[in-house]
C-alpha positions, 0 to 999 in steps of 0.5 A: 629668068631670061627675059631677051625674047620675053614679048618675041612669043607674044609677038608671034601667038598674036600673030598666029591669031590674026591669020587666023581669024583672016582664014576663017572669016576673008571679010575680017581683013576688010573690016580691020581695015575699015576700022583703021581709018577712023579719026581721033576726037578731042573734046575739051571741057569747061573746066578746061576753059576756065583754065585756060581764063584763069591762066590769061587772067594771072598773066594779065595781072599784077602785082607790086610787091615792090614796097613791101620787099624793099622794107623787108631787105631794109629790115634783115641789113640793119638787123631789126628783122626777127624771124618767127620760128612758131610760125614757120613751124606752123606752115611746115606742118601745114605743108606736110599735112598736105601732102600727106593727105594727097 
């Protein structure tokens, strides 16, 4: 199937419909011009304001995990850090379940 000029027929038919409507009703052209001057509106919901507030709180909050990070680094370097394979597997399964339900 050749799709090069697929939309040209649609455009031509719409142009023909538009000219037929104008010929039948000369005021239709005036009405369409009036509708073209409408303005767009944006309405923000309470959810968007809540999101904005949460973003501001998150930006201003400080979390100091440096002690925990240093302890983990030290445990990894001296070889005493042990990975809990069962915990890692459970978290992977939980993540897969979350993605599967969406």
